C-alpha positions in Angstrom: 22.8 63.9 94.1 23.8 60.2 95.9 27.3 60.6 94.6 28.1 64.3 95.9 26.2 63.5 99.0 28.7 60.5 99.7 31.8 62.9 98.2 30.3 65.4 101.1 31.3 62.6 104.1 34.1 61.1 102.9 35.9 64.6 103.4 34.8 64.5 107.6 36.7 61.2 108.1 40.2 59.3 106.6 40.3 58.8 103.2 42.8 56.4 101.2 43.9 57.3 97.9 45.4 56.7 94.5 49.5 57.4 94.9 50.5 59.2 92.3 52.9 58.9 89.5 56.5 59.5 91.4 60.2 58.3 91.0 60.5 56.7 94.4 58.5 53.8 95.6 55.4 54.4 98.1 54.4 52.1 100.6 51.1 54.0 101.8 49.9 57.6 101.1 46.8 58.6 103.3 44.6 62.3 103.9 43.7 64.0 106.9 40.9 66.4 105.7 40.3 69.1 107.9 35.7 69.7 108.1 37.4 73.9 107.0 40.6 73.5 106.0 43.2 77.0 106.1 46.6 75.3 106.0 47.6 71.7 104.4 50.4 69.6 105.8 52.1 67.2 103.6 54.5 65.3 104.9 56.8 62.2 103.6 57.3 59.9 107.1 59.1 56.2 107.4 57.1 55.9 110.7 54.5 53.1 110.2 50.7 54.9 110.0 49.8 52.9 113.4 52.4 54.9 115.4 51.7 57.8 113.7 48.3 58.7 113.1 47.3 58.9 117.2 50.5 62.0 116.7 48.2 63.4 113.7 44.9 63.2 114.8 46.2 65.1 118.4 47.8 67.6 115.9 44.8 68.3 114.7 42.4 68.8 117.2 44.8 71.9 118.1 44.9 72.6 114.5 42.1 72.2 113.4 41.7 73.9 110.1 45.0 71.4 109.3 44.8 68.7 106.4 47.7 66.5 107.0 48.5 64.6 103.5 50.9 61.8 105.1 53.2 59.5 102.5 55.1 56.5 104.1 58.5 55.2 102.1 61.0 53.8 103.3 64.1 55.3 104.4 66.3 55.2 101.3 63.3 56.4 99.2 62.1 59.2 100.9 66.2 60.1 100.8 65.4 60.1 96.9 62.7 62.1 96.5 64.4 64.8 98.9 67.4 64.7 98.0 67.5 63.5 94.3 63.9 64.0 93.4 63.0 67.4 94.6 59.6 66.4 95.4 57.8 69.0 97.8 57.3 68.7 101.3 56.6 70.2 104.2 58.0 67.8 106.4 60.8 65.1 106.0 60.6 62.5 109.2 62.9 59.4 109.5 64.8 56.6 111.5 67.5 57.0 109.2 69.8 59.9 111.0 72.6 59.9 108.9 70.5 60.7 105.4 68.4 63.2 107.7 72.3 64.8 108.1 73.1 64.8 104.9 69.8 66.0 103.4 71.2 68.9 106.0 74.4 68.7 105.4 73.7 69.2 101.4 71.5 72.3 102.4 68.7 71.4 101.3 66.7 71.8 104.8 65.6 75.0 106.5 66.9 76.8 109.6 64.6 76.7 112.2 64.4 78.2 116.1 61.5 78.4 118.5 61.4 77.8 122.5 59.9 74.5 122.1 63.5 73.6 119.5 66.0 75.9 122.4 64.4 73.5 125.2 65.7 70.1 123.3 69.1 68.6 124.7 71.9 69.7 122.2 72.4 66.3 121.2 68.9 65.9 120.6 69.4 69.0 117.2 71.7 69.8 114.4 72.7 73.1 113.1 68.7 74.1 114.2 68.0 72.1 110.9 67.5 68.7 112.0 65.3 67.8 115.4 64.8 64.5 117.2 61.8 64.3 118.6 62.2 60.3 119.7 64.7 57.7 120.9 64.6 54.5 119.9 66.8 51.6 121.1 67.8 48.3 118.9 66.5 45.2 120.2 67.0 41.3 120.1 63.5 40.0 119.5 63.3 36.3 120.5 60.7 33.6 119.8 59.3 32.0 122.7 59.1 28.9 121.4 63.1 28.5 120.7 63.9 30.5 124.2 63.3 29.4 127.2 62.6 32.1 130.3 65.6 30.9 131.5 67.6 31.0 128.9 68.1 33.4 126.8 71.8 35.8 125.9 71.7 38.7 128.2 74.7 40.0 125.5 76.2 39.8 121.9 78.7 37.3 123.2 76.3 34.9 124.6 74.2 35.3 121.4 77.0 34.0 119.5 78.1 30.8 121.6 74.5 30.3 121.9 74.4 30.3 118.2 77.7 28.6 117.3 77.0 25.4 119.8 73.6 24.9 118.2 73.5 25.4 114.6 70.9 23.0 113.6 69.0 24.3 115.5 69.1 28.2 114.5 69.7 27.5 110.9 67.6 29.4 108.8 65.8 31.2 112.2 67.6 34.2 112.2 67.3 37.0 110.6 68.1 40.7 110.4 67.8 43.8 108.1 69.4 43.9 104.4 71.6 46.7 104.9 71.4 47.3 101.1 68.2 48.1 101.1 67.4 49.2 104.4 68.7 53.1 105.9 68.0 52.1 109.1 69.4 48.7 109.0 72.4 50.5 107.7 72.9 53.1 110.4 72.6 50.5 112.9 74.8 48.2 111.5 77.1 50.7 111.0 77.4 51.6 114.3 77.5 48.6 115.8 80.6 48.1 113.7 82.1 51.3 115.6 80.8 49.8 119.0 82.6 46.6 119.3 83.9 43.6 117.9 81.5 41.5 118.1 79.5 42.9 115.5 81.5 41.1 112.7 81.7 37.9 114.6 77.9 37.9 114.9 77.3 38.9 111.3 79.2 36.0 110.2 77.8 33.5 111.8 74.4 35.0 111.3 76.1 34.1 107.5 76.8 30.5 108.3 73.2 30.1 109.9 71.7 31.2 106.6 69.9 33.8 108.1 66.7 35.6 106.3 67.0 39.7 105.2 64.3 41.9 105.9 63.6 45.6 104.9 62.0 46.3 108.4 61.3 45.7 111.7 57.6 45.1 111.3 58.2 42.0 109.1 60.9 40.3 111.1 58.6 40.7 114.8 55.8 38.8 113.0 58.0 36.5 111.6 59.8 35.9 114.7 55.7 36.1 116.9 54.9 33.0 114.7 57.4 30.5 115.3 59.1 31.4 111.4 62.4 32.7 112.8 63.7 32.2 116.6 65.4 35.3 116.5 65.6 38.9 114.9 69.0 41.2 115.4 68.3 45.0 116.2 64.5 45.4 115.8 63.5 48.6 116.1 62.4 48.9 119.9 59.7 51.0 119.7 57.9 48.6 117.6 58.2 45.4 119.2 57.1 46.8 122.4 53.9 48.5 120.5 53.1 45.0 119.6 53.3 43.2 122.6 50.0 43.9 123.9 48.2 41.8 121.4 50.9 39.9 119.7 52.1 36.3 121.3 54.7 34.7 120.9 58.0 36.8 121.7 59.9 38.9 124.5 62.1 41.7 123.6 65.5 41.2 125.1 67.8 44.2 125.5 71.4 43.4 125.5 73.1 44.5 128.0 76.3 44.7 126.4 75.3 48.2 124.7 71.8 49.1 122.9 72.0 51.8 120.0 69.6 53.9 120.9 68.4 56.1 117.0 66.8 59.1 117.2 64.0 59.6 114.8 64.4 63.1 113.4 62.2 65.9 111.5 63.2 68.7 109.5 61.6 71.5 106.4 63.3 70.7 103.2 63.7 73.9 101.5 61.2 73.6 98.8 58.5 73.3 101.6 55.7 74.8 100.9 53.7 75.3 104.0 56.6 76.8 106.1 54.2 78.2 109.3 52.1 74.8 109.7 55.4 72.5 109.5 57.2 74.8 112.3 53.8 74.0 114.2 54.3 69.9 113.8 57.7 70.5 114.6 57.7 72.2 117.5 54.7 69.6 118.6 56.6 66.6 117.9 60.0 67.8 119.9 57.7 68.1 122.7 55.8 64.8 122.8 57.6 64.2 126.1 55.0 66.7 127.4 52.4 64.4 126.3 52.1 61.0 128.3 49.1 60.2 126.6 49.9 60.3 123.0 53.7 58.7 123.8 51.0 55.6 125.1 49.2 55.8 121.3 51.8 56.4 119.4 54.0 53.7 121.0 57.0 56.2 119.7 59.8 56.8 123.2 60.5 61.4 123.5 62.7 62.2 124.3 64.3 61.6 127.2 67.6 62.7 129.2 66.7 61.4 132.1 66.7 57.5 130.7 69.6 57.5 129.1 71.8 59.0 132.5 69.4 55.7 134.2 70.6 53.0 131.8 74.3 52.4 130.8 74.1 50.5 128.0 72.1 52.7 125.8 74.2 54.6 123.4 72.5 57.3 121.5 73.6 57.6 118.1 75.0 61.1 118.2 73.5 63.6 115.4 76.1 65.7 113.3 78.7 65.1 110.9 80.7 61.9 111.9 76.8 60.4 110.5 77.9 60.7 107.3 81.0 59.0 107.6 79.4 55.9 106.2 77.7 57.7 103.4 81.5 58.1 102.1 80.7 56.6 98.5 83.8 54.0 99.1 83.9 53.6 102.6 79.7 52.5 102.1 81.2 50.2 98.9 83.3 48.6 101.5 81.3 47.9 104.3 78.0 46.1 102.7 81.2 44.1 100.1 82.5 43.2 103.4 78.3 42.7 105.1 77.7 40.5 101.7 80.2 38.4 102.2 79.9 37.6 106.2 76.3 37.4 105.8 75.4 35.5 102.5 78.2 32.8 102.4 77.9 30.0 100.4 
């Protein structure tokens, strides 16, 4: 009887559940149960729980009968789940725009239109299958201990010059993504290489400084804040900004030469079982710009034409077939080989 009461009580709160066996790696899985379930929404996502929890709770407040089963995986594992294993999810949400584009391009995403998706700018959607709902720049995160406020590099060229002049100071103190394992890191790196030759010069000097490689932004931010790193390059700006109010020891630098802007996207896989509920969530996400309180709670910047026009340094990564170029097997192997030779110098 006691166990029954406890079980009943737990259905009214967020619960952590055991991860089922699968061929792809899951970081976290959490169920947000409805009080009186009429529908279920199964989501696989790269977005941290801290960022997405407020979105799920607000969505449930407007759709109280929907239970949300939220699975977090890396962008490469999400791709593996949808593309290779045909795992059943109603929505796939990812920061790796290129991988999302490939899923849709290869016929694994459903087409969907609504007034809300029609209202998106053309650059924020592709084929009515991939929809952007945030725009998040890649930034430089610097340690207060290593960078006085009057000596912070404003561009990649200034950062390169500083590192060349002070190799002992920055030896082992730089961080960036390991593009071999991070889908978002690979996306940022390939886009940087298209935008400026300074990417390869910076990669080479970071290699000579025995830079540390990471899977994700959160750990880089923590290591900069603690002083373990002097700086981290191409950190997701939204995650860094969300940490600023309660984490001391670091600052965000938006480099003036250019800022690659990732569009976080959502799609409905072709094997989705709960189409209607999935479409409700897509409409909810693409109207994030109409929910300022939710933007503040999640820390996820919504789609905004006005913001892009007000800052010439912002360079949104465009959705479309151009993103597939660096997913070609040979091009990917060549890029990663060149990157590894630069970043892992003896």
